C-alpha positions in Angstrom: 59.6 126.3 84.9 59.7 123.7 82.1 63.2 124.7 81.0 64.5 124.5 84.5 63.1 121.0 84.9 64.6 119.9 81.6 68.0 121.3 82.5 68.0 119.6 85.9 66.9 116.3 84.5 69.4 116.6 81.6 72.3 117.3 84.0 71.3 114.5 86.3 70.9 112.1 83.5 74.3 112.9 82.1 75.9 112.5 85.5 74.2 109.1 86.0 75.2 107.9 82.6 78.8 109.0 82.9 79.1 107.4 86.4 77.5 104.2 85.1 79.8 103.9 82.1 82.8 104.7 84.2 81.8 102.0 86.7 81.5 99.4 84.0 84.9 100.4 82.6 86.4 100.0 86.1 84.8 96.5 86.4 86.2 95.4 83.0 89.7 96.8 84.0 89.6 94.5 86.9 88.7 91.5 84.8 86.3 90.5 82.0 84.4 88.2 84.4 83.7 91.1 86.8 82.6 93.3 83.9 80.2 90.6 82.5 79.0 89.8 85.9 78.1 93.4 86.7 76.3 93.7 83.4 74.3 90.5 83.5 74.0 89.2 87.1 72.0 91.1 89.7 73.8 92.3 92.8 77.3 91.6 91.4 77.8 95.4 91.0 77.1 95.8 94.7 79.6 93.1 95.6 82.2 94.7 93.3 81.5 98.1 94.8 82.1 96.8 98.3 85.2 94.8 97.4 86.8 97.6 95.3 85.6 100.8 96.9 88.9 102.5 96.3 88.5 102.3 92.5 84.7 102.0 92.1 83.6 104.5 94.8 84.0 107.7 92.7 81.9 106.5 89.7 79.3 105.3 92.2 79.2 108.7 94.0 78.9 110.5 90.7 75.8 108.4 89.9 74.3 109.2 93.3 75.1 113.0 92.8 73.4 112.8 89.4 70.2 111.4 91.1 69.8 114.6 93.1 69.1 117.1 90.2 67.2 114.4 88.3 64.9 113.8 91.2 64.5 117.5 91.9 63.6 118.0 88.3 61.1 115.2 88.3 59.5 116.5 91.4 59.1 120.0 89.9 57.7 118.7 86.6 54.0 118.9 86.0 52.1 115.7 86.2 51.0 114.2 82.9 53.4 116.3 80.8 
C-alpha cells in the first residue's frame, strides 16, 4: 500500500508543479508585471485566471487534476508515517 500512496502522491505532485510553472510562464508571457504580481501579491493569480481563461485555463485545470491523485494518496497514507 505504501508504494501506491507514494506513486499517487508523486504523480499528483508532478502535475501540480507542471501546471504551476506553466501558469507562471503564461503570466510572464502576458507581461512582466502580471508575472511578478502573480508571484508576490495574493489573489492576483485569481484575477489573471478570470481575465485570461483562454490562455491560463489549461495550466490551472492541470493543477486541479493533480490534486485528485495527491489527495487520494494522502487519504490512503497511514497516519504518523
